[in-house]
C-alpha positions in Angstrom: -2.7 8.5 -23.8 -1.2 10.8 -26.5 -3.3 13.4 -28.4 -2.6 11.6 -31.9 -4.3 8.4 -30.5 -7.2 10.3 -29.7 -7.2 12.3 -32.8 -6.9 9.1 -35.2 -9.7 7.3 -33.0 -12.0 10.4 -33.9 -11.1 10.4 -37.4 -11.6 6.7 -37.9 -15.3 7.1 -36.3 -15.9 9.8 -38.6 -14.6 7.9 -41.6 -16.8 5.0 -40.8 -19.8 7.3 -40.4 -19.3 8.7 -44.1 -19.0 5.3 -45.4 -22.3 4.1 -44.1 -20.4 1.3 -41.7 -18.4 -0.5 -44.2 -17.1 -4.2 -44.0 -15.4 -5.1 -41.0 -11.7 -6.1 -41.6 -9.7 -8.1 -39.0 -6.8 -5.9 -37.8 -3.1 -7.3 -38.2 -3.1 -8.1 -34.5 -6.2 -10.2 -34.7 -4.7 -12.3 -37.5 -1.4 -12.4 -35.9 -2.4 -12.8 -32.4 -4.9 -15.5 -33.2 -1.9 -17.4 -34.9 0.4 -16.8 -32.1 -2.3 -18.1 -29.5 -2.8 -21.2 -31.5 1.0 -21.9 -31.9 2.0 -21.2 -28.1 -1.1 -23.4 -27.1 0.3 -26.4 -29.0 3.8 -25.5 -27.8 2.5 -25.6 -24.2 0.7 -28.6 -24.5 3.6 -30.6 -26.3 5.9 -30.1 -23.4 5.7 -32.0 -20.2 4.8 -29.7 -17.2 7.8 -29.1 -15.0 9.4 -27.1 -12.1 6.8 -24.9 -10.1 3.9 -26.6 -12.1 4.0 -29.4 -9.4 3.3 -26.6 -6.7 0.3 -25.3 -8.7 -1.1 -28.8 -9.5 -0.7 -29.8 -5.7 -2.8 -26.2 -4.7 -5.5 -27.5 -7.4 -5.7 -30.8 -5.8 -6.0 -29.5 -2.3 -8.7 -27.3 -3.2 -10.4 -30.0 -5.2 -10.6 -31.9 -1.9 -11.7 -29.1 0.3 -12.5 -25.9 -1.4 -13.2 -23.8 1.7 -10.4 -25.1 4.1 -7.7 -26.6 2.1 -4.7 -28.1 3.8 -1.2 -27.0 3.0 -0.2 -27.6 -0.5 2.4 -30.0 0.1 2.3 -31.0 3.6 -0.4 -32.6 6.0 -0.7 -29.4 8.0 -3.1 -26.5 8.1 -3.2 -24.4 4.9 -4.8 -21.2 6.5 -2.7 -18.2 5.4 -0.9 -19.8 2.5 -0.7 -17.0 -0.5 -1.3 -20.0 -3.1 -4.8 -20.0 -2.3 -5.6 -16.9 -4.5 -8.8 -16.4 -6.4 -7.3 -17.6 -9.4 -6.5 -21.0 -7.6 -9.9 -21.1 -5.9 -11.5 -20.9 -9.4 -9.2 -23.5 -10.4 -10.2 -25.8 -7.6 -14.0 -25.2 -8.3 -13.5 -26.1 -12.1 -11.7 -29.3 -11.0 -14.5 -30.3 -8.6 -17.1 -29.6 -11.3 -15.3 -31.6 -13.8 -13.5 -34.2 -12.1 -10.2 -33.2 -13.6 -6.9 -33.6 -11.5 -4.7 -30.8 -10.8 -2.2 -31.3 -13.7 -5.0 -31.4 -16.3 -6.3 -28.0 -14.7 -3.1 -26.3 -15.0 -2.3 -27.3 -18.3 -5.8 -26.1 -19.4 -5.4 -22.8 -17.8 -2.5 -22.0 -20.1 -4.7 -21.1 -23.1 -7.0 -19.2 -21.2 -4.1 -17.1 -19.6 -2.6 -16.7 -23.0 -6.0 -15.2 -24.3 -6.2 -13.0 -21.4 -2.4 -11.8 -22.0 -2.9 -11.1 -25.6 -6.0 -9.0 -25.4 -4.4 -7.2 -22.7 -1.3 -6.5 -24.7 -3.5 -5.3 -27.6 -5.6 -3.0 -25.3 -2.4 -1.8 -23.8 -0.7 -1.0 -27.1 -3.8 1.1 -28.1 -3.3 3.5 -25.5 0.2 4.2 -26.6 -0.5 4.5 -30.5 -3.2 3.9 -32.9 -0.7 2.5 -35.5 -2.1 -0.8 -36.6 1.0 -2.7 -36.7 2.1 -1.5 -33.2 0.6 -4.4 -31.1 2.1 -7.0 -33.4 5.6 -5.5 -33.3 5.1 -4.9 -29.4 4.2 -8.8 -29.0 7.3 -9.8 -31.2 9.7 -7.4 -29.0 8.1 -8.9 -25.8 8.9 -12.7 -26.8 12.0 -12.4 -28.5 14.0 -9.4 -27.1 15.5 -10.9 -23.9 18.9 -12.5 -24.1 21.0 -15.2 -25.3 20.6 -17.5 -21.8 17.6 -19.3 -21.1 15.6 -17.3 -18.5 13.1 -19.8 -16.9 11.3 -18.0 -14.2 7.6 -17.4 -13.5 6.7 -14.1 -14.8 9.3 -14.1 -17.7 7.3 -14.1 -21.2 10.0 -15.0 -23.8 8.8 -17.8 -26.1 11.0 -20.6 -24.3 9.6 -19.8 -20.9 6.0 -19.3 -22.1 5.8 -23.0 -23.0 6.1 -24.0 -19.4 4.7 -21.0 -17.5 1.5 -20.1 -19.3 -0.6 -22.4 -16.9 0.9 -20.2 -13.7 -0.9 -17.5 -11.9 1.6 -15.1 -13.0 0.9 -15.4 -16.5 -2.8 -14.6 -15.7 -1.7 -11.7 -13.4 0.5 -10.1 -16.1 -2.4 -10.3 -18.7 -4.7 -8.5 -16.0 -1.8 -6.1 -15.6 -2.1 -5.0 -19.2 -5.7 -4.6 -19.0 -5.2 -2.5 -15.8 -2.6 -0.2 -17.4 -4.8 0.3 -20.5 -7.9 1.2 -18.4 -5.7 3.5 -16.0 -4.5 5.4 -19.3 -7.9 5.6 -20.6 -9.6 7.0 -17.5 -6.3 9.8 -17.0 -6.8 10.8 -20.5 -10.5 11.0 -20.1 -10.3 13.0 -16.9 -9.1 16.0 -18.8 -12.1 16.6 -21.0 -15.3 18.0 -19.7 -16.9 18.4 -16.3 -15.5 16.0 -13.5 -18.3 14.2 -11.5 -17.2 12.1 -8.6 -19.8 9.8 -8.8 -22.3 9.5 -11.8 -24.0 7.3 -14.2 -22.4 4.1 -14.5 -19.8 3.9 -17.3 -15.9 3.7 -17.4 -15.4 7.5 -16.9 -17.7 7.4 -13.9 -16.6 7.0 -10.2 -18.0 3.4 -10.6 -15.3 3.0 -13.3 -12.6 4.0 -11.0 -13.8 1.6 -8.4 -14.1 -1.2 -10.9 -10.6 -0.4 -11.9 -9.5 -0.6 -8.1 -11.0 -4.2 -8.0 -9.0 -5.1 -10.8 -5.8 -4.0 -9.2 -7.0 -5.7 -6.0 -7.5 -9.0 -7.9 -3.8 -8.9 -9.5 -2.5 -8.2 -5.8 -4.2 -11.3 -4.8 -3.4 -13.7 -7.6 0.2 -12.9 -7.7 1.7 -10.2 -5.3 4.9 -9.5 -6.8 3.4 -8.8 -10.1 1.0 -6.4 -8.4 4.4 -4.3 -7.6 4.8 -3.9 -11.2 1.2 -3.3 -11.7 1.1 -0.3 -9.2 4.2 1.3 -10.6 2.5 1.2 -13.9 -0.6 2.9 -12.6 1.5 5.7 -11.0 3.2 6.2 -14.3 0.0 6.5 -16.1 -1.7 8.7 -13.7 1.4 10.8 -13.1 2.3 11.1 -16.9 -1.3 11.4 -18.5 -3.6 12.7 -15.8 -4.2 16.7 -16.2 -6.6 19.1 -14.3 -5.8 17.9 -10.8 -9.2 19.1 -9.2 -10.4 17.5 -5.9 -13.1 15.4 -7.6 -10.4 13.8 -10.0 -8.2 13.0 -6.9 -11.1 11.7 -5.2 -11.7 9.2 -8.0 -8.2 7.8 -7.8 -8.2 7.6 -3.9 -11.6 5.4 -4.7 -9.3 3.2 -7.0 -6.9 2.7 -4.3 -9.6 2.0 -1.5 -11.3 -0.4 -3.9 -8.2 -2.4 -4.5 -7.3 -2.2 -0.6 -10.8 -3.3 0.3 -10.7 -6.3 -2.2 -7.4 -7.8 -1.3 -8.2 -7.3 2.6 -11.5 -9.0 2.3 -10.0 -12.3 0.9 -10.5 -15.0 3.6 -7.7 -17.5 2.4 -4.9 -15.4 3.6 -3.7 -12.1 4.5 -1.7 -10.5 1.8 -0.5 -7.5 3.6 1.2 -10.1 6.0 3.7 -10.7 3.0 5.2 -7.3 3.4 8.8 -7.9 4.4 8.7 -11.5 4.0 12.2 -12.6 3.3 11.8 -16.5 3.3 12.2 -16.7 -0.6 15.0 -14.1 -1.0 17.6 -16.6 -1.3 15.9 -18.4 -4.0 15.8 -15.1 -5.9 19.5 -13.7 -5.7 20.3 -15.9 -8.9 17.8 -13.3 -10.9 20.5 -10.6 -10.3 23.3 -12.7 -11.1 21.9 -13.8 -14.2 20.8 -10.5 -15.7 23.5 -9.7 -18.4 22.8 -13.2 -20.3 19.1 -13.1 -19.7 18.3 -9.3 -20.8 21.2 -8.0 -22.9 19.2 -7.9 -26.2 16.3 -5.8 -24.3 18.3 -2.5 -24.4 17.7 -2.4 -28.3 14.7 -0.6 -27.3 16.7 2.2 -25.5 16.7 4.7 -28.5 12.9 4.4 -29.0 12.5 5.1 -25.4 14.9 7.8 -25.4 13.1 9.7 -28.4 10.0 9.4 -26.0 11.6 10.8 -23.2 12.8 13.8 -25.5 9.0 14.3 -26.2 9.5 13.6 -30.0 6.0 13.6 -31.6 6.8 11.1 -34.3 7.7 8.8 -31.4 4.4 9.5 -29.8 6.3 10.7 -26.6 5.5 13.3 -23.8 8.8 14.0 -22.5 9.7 13.1 -19.3 6.1 12.4 -18.2 5.7 9.9 -20.9 4.2 6.7 -19.2 6.9 4.2 -20.5 9.7 6.6 -19.7 8.1 6.7 -15.9 7.6 3.1 -15.8 10.9 2.0 -16.8 12.5 4.4 -14.2 10.3 3.2 -11.5 11.1 -0.5 -12.3 14.6 0.2 -12.3 14.4 1.7 -8.9 12.5 -1.0 -7.6 15.0 -3.7 -8.8 18.0 -1.7 -7.7 16.2 -1.3 -4.2 15.8 -5.1 -4.1 19.6 -5.5 -4.9 20.9 -3.0 -2.3 18.4 -4.3 0.5 18.9 -7.9 0.0 15.3 -8.3 -0.7 16.1 -10.3 -3.9 12.5 -11.3 -4.4 11.7 -7.7 -5.9 14.0 -9.0 -8.6 10.8 -10.9 -9.9 9.7 -7.8 -11.5 12.6 -8.0 -14.1 10.4 -9.4 -16.8 7.8 -6.4 -16.5 10.9 -4.2 -16.5 11.6 -4.7 -20.0 8.1 -4.0 -21.3 8.8 -0.1 -21.6 11.8 -0.9 -24.0 10.2 -3.7 -25.8 6.9 -1.8 -26.3 8.7 1.8 -27.0 10.5 -0.1 -29.7 7.5 -1.7 -31.0 5.5 1.7 -31.4 8.5 3.3 -33.0 8.8 0.7 -35.6 5.2 0.9 -36.4 5.5 4.3 -37.7 4.4 4.7 -41.5 6.9 5.0 -44.3 9.1 6.7 -45.5 11.4 6.3 -42.6 14.3 8.4 -41.7 17.9 6.9 -41.7 17.8 6.7 -37.9 14.7 4.6 -37.9 16.0 2.4 -40.5 19.2 1.8 -38.7 17.1 1.1 -35.5 14.8 -1.3 -37.5 17.9 -3.2 -38.7 19.4 -3.5 -35.2 16.1 -4.6 -33.8 15.6 -7.1 -36.3 19.2 -8.5 -35.8 18.4 -8.9 -32.1 15.3 -10.6 -32.5 16.8 -13.2 -34.9 19.7 -13.7 -32.3 17.1 -14.2 -29.6 15.3 -16.6 -31.5 18.2 -18.6 -32.8 20.0 -18.8 -29.5 17.1 -19.3 -27.0 13.5 -19.1 -28.1 13.3 -21.2 -31.3 13.2 -24.7 -29.7 9.7 -23.5 -28.2 8.2 -23.6 -31.2 10.3 -25.8 -33.5 9.8 -29.6 -32.3 12.8 -31.9 -32.3 11.4 -33.7 -35.1 11.1 -31.0 -37.2 14.4 -29.4 -36.1 17.2 -29.2 -38.8 19.7 -27.0 -36.4 19.4 -28.8 -33.0 17.8 -25.8 -31.1 17.7 -26.0 -27.3 14.4 -27.5 -26.2 12.3 -26.8 -23.2 12.9 -28.8 -20.2 11.7 -32.4 -20.4 11.0 -33.6 -17.0 9.6 -37.1 -16.1 6.1 -37.6 -14.9 5.1 -39.8 -12.0 1.7 -41.3 -12.8 3.3 -44.7 -12.3 3.9 -43.9 -8.6 0.8 -41.8 -8.1 -1.4 -44.6 -8.8 -0.3 -46.4 -5.8 -0.3 -43.5 -3.3 -3.5 -42.1 -1.7 -4.1 -38.4 -1.5 -2.8 -37.1 1.9 -0.4 -40.0 2.4 3.2 -38.6 2.9 6.2 -39.3 1.0 9.9 -39.1 1.5 12.0 -38.7 -1.7 15.6 -37.9 -2.8 14.8 -37.0 -6.3 15.2 -33.6 -7.5 12.1 -34.0 -10.3 10.2 -36.1 -7.5 10.2 -33.4 -4.8 9.0 -30.7 -7.0 6.1 -32.8 -8.8 4.8 -35.7 -6.7 2.7 -33.5 -4.6 0.9 -32.3 -7.9 -0.9 -35.9 -8.0 -2.2 -35.5 -4.4 0.1 -37.0 -2.0 2.1 -35.0 0.8 5.6 -34.6 1.2 7.3 -35.2 4.5 9.6 -31.9 3.8 7.8 -29.4 1.4 10.2 -28.1 -1.3 9.1 -24.4 -1.1 9.0 -22.0 1.6 5.4 -21.0 2.4 3.9 -18.4 5.0 1.6 -21.0 6.2 4.4 -23.3 7.3 6.9 -21.8 9.8 10.2 -21.9 8.1 11.8 -23.2 11.2 9.5 -26.2 11.0 10.1 -26.8 7.3 13.9 -26.8 7.7 13.5 -29.1 10.7 11.4 -31.6 8.5 14.1 -31.2 5.5 16.7 -32.2 8.5 14.8 -35.0 9.3 14.3 -36.4 5.8 18.1 -35.9 5.3 18.7 -37.9 8.4 16.4 -40.7 7.3 17.9 -41.0 3.9 21.7 -41.0 5.6 23.3 -44.3 4.8 24.4 -44.5 8.6 21.0 -44.2 9.9 19.6 -46.9 11.9 16.4 -48.7 11.3 15.1 -47.2 14.9 15.9 -43.8 13.7 14.2 -44.2 10.4 11.1 -45.6 12.2 11.0 -42.3 14.5 11.0 -40.1 11.5 8.4 -42.2 9.8 6.0 -42.0 12.9 6.8 -38.5 13.5 5.6 -37.4 10.2 3.2 -40.3 9.2 5.4 -41.4 6.3 3.9 -44.2 4.2 6.1 -44.3 1.0 9.6 -43.7 -0.2 10.1 -42.5 -3.7 14.0 -43.1 -4.4 16.4 -42.7 -7.2 18.3 -45.6 -8.6 21.4 -44.6 -6.7 19.7 -44.6 -3.3 19.7 -48.1 -1.5 16.1 -49.0 -0.1 15.8 -49.5 3.7 15.4 -53.2 4.7 11.9 -52.3 6.4 10.5 -50.9 2.8 8.9 -53.0 0.4 9.4 -51.9 -3.2 6.0 -51.7 -5.0 6.7 -50.1 -8.6 9.6 -48.8 -10.6 10.1 -46.3 -13.5 11.5 -47.5 -16.7 12.4 -43.9 -17.6 14.4 -42.9 -14.6 15.1 -46.0 -12.5 13.5 -44.5 -9.5 11.5 -47.1 -7.1 8.4 -46.7 -5.3 8.7 -48.5 -1.7 5.9 -49.0 1.0 7.3 -48.4 4.6 6.3 -50.9 7.1 4.5 -54.4 7.1 1.4 -53.1 8.8 -2.0 -52.2 7.1 -2.3 -49.1 5.2 -4.4 -46.4 6.4 -8.0 -46.0 5.2 -8.3 -45.4 1.4 -9.7 -42.8 0.2 -11.2 -42.0 -3.2 -9.0 -39.6 -5.1 -10.1 -36.0 -4.9 -13.1 -37.1 -2.8 -12.4 -34.9 0.2 -11.2 -37.5 2.7 -8.6 -35.3 4.4 -9.1 -33.5 7.6 -9.7 -29.6 7.4 -13.4 -29.3 6.6 -14.7 -27.9 3.4 
C-alpha cells in the first residue's frame, strides 16, 4: 500500500473530526457500483443459462438429493473425489434443500450474490492502491471493457458479455474473494511496517488471528475454484514482496501462519482432496484454445501498459513503488505462469488469463483517476483508453446490456440456448439418458437425470472409463448398430431414455414420449417393460446415503 494512500486516509479522518462528523455522502463507486449491480443482475437473468451452467446445476441437484454423500454430478456413479463439491456448491445444495428450489434456480440466484462479492472486493482492493475517489469506478470499467474484439466466453473471464452467463459460477465467487484477499494482504503487509510486531496478540486484523483469518480465506478460494487460487496466490506473493518491510522473525512467522491456515483448511475438506489435482492433465486439451484465441480476446488490454510502466518506474504521481510495485510484480508472475502453461503443455494454467489482465486494467484506472490538471501524456492516454473501451463495447460487450428489442444497431447477443423442461418433466432424477445433441449433453443433467457418458472429465470418474462410455454411446447411435447391440449398451449403463436431435432416427425399440417445438428434438423411452420405481424429484431417492 502506497504512503500517499495512508496519508490521505489520515487526513480524511482528521478532517471529519474537525467537522464534528459531517453528513455522509455516497462515494462515486457506491452510486456507480449499485447501478452496475442492478443492470448486470437484470442482464444475467434475462439470458437463458447455457454452457457450463448445466454442470453446476447438476452439482446442486446431486447435493440437494444427498448433501453429505452426493453421487457423481452427471453419472450414476460415486461422487467421492469430485472437485465440483466445493464449500460453495455445498452451501448451494443446503440452500436448495431448505427452499425446495432446483439446481437451475439456485445457479441463477447465485449470480447477484456473486456480483455483490465481486463489486465489494474490487472496491476494497482498489482502495489499497489509491485513495482517489473515482479510481474504483474506472478500474471496474476497464475490467469489463478492455478485453478484445472477439467474444471470450470462459469461466473466470469478466467482460460484460461473459458476465451475463458466468456470474452464477463458482469462479465468479472465487474471484470476488480473491480481490478481498488481495486487499487484506496489502493492508496487513503495510501495517507490518509500523509499531511493535506481536506474533499473537489481541484479536483484530493486525494480530496473528488476522493473518490466520486471511489464510482461511485463501484456503476457501483454493477449494471453491482451484485454478483461481493459483492467481490468488500469485497476488499474495506480489503484495507481500512489494509492500512488506521489516522482515523480523515475528513478521515472517505471521505470514507462515497464513500459509499454514490455508493449507489446513484445504486439506480438511472432506468431499475431495484438492492437492490430488496437482498435475492433473485431463482437461488440458480443452484449454489449448485459450492460447490460440489470445490476440482476438485480449488485444485491447495492453492499453494499460503505459500506466503499469509508470508504476514500474516508481513515478509517485502513478502511485508506483518501482519494480516492487504489487501490480508490476503480479503482472510479471501471471505472465510467467501463463507462459509456463504453454511451454509445458499444461494449458489449464491459461485459465488465469482473465486475472492476468487485472494489473493492466487497474493500473490504468488508478492513473486516469488522478486529479486535474493533467499533463499531455495522461491526456493522450485517456483518449486512447476511451477509444479502446468504446471499441470493446461496440464490437463485443454492448449486447450484454442492450436487449435485442432496444438494439438499433444489431449488437452480438449472448448465447441463447434452449431449455429442456419439456423433457425433464418425464424423466425421474437418476435415470440415465443417451443424447446426441450438443445442447442436451451439456444441460439435461442440470434437471436431475444422469448421462450414460458424462460430457466433462472429472477426477471422480476415471478418464478411461468416461471414454469407454463415450465410445459405447457412439456405438449405440451408429445407424448400423443392431437392436441387440443397442440393448447391451442400455443394460450396461441402465439407460431408460433417448434425447435425440431431429436428424437422428429413433430406434425401433424406443417409444416417443415428447418433442420440442423449439429444436425438433424428441424424447423416447427405451423398452416396453415397466419403469423403475419413481422417486419424488430431489427427495433423495438415489443410492449413496446422505
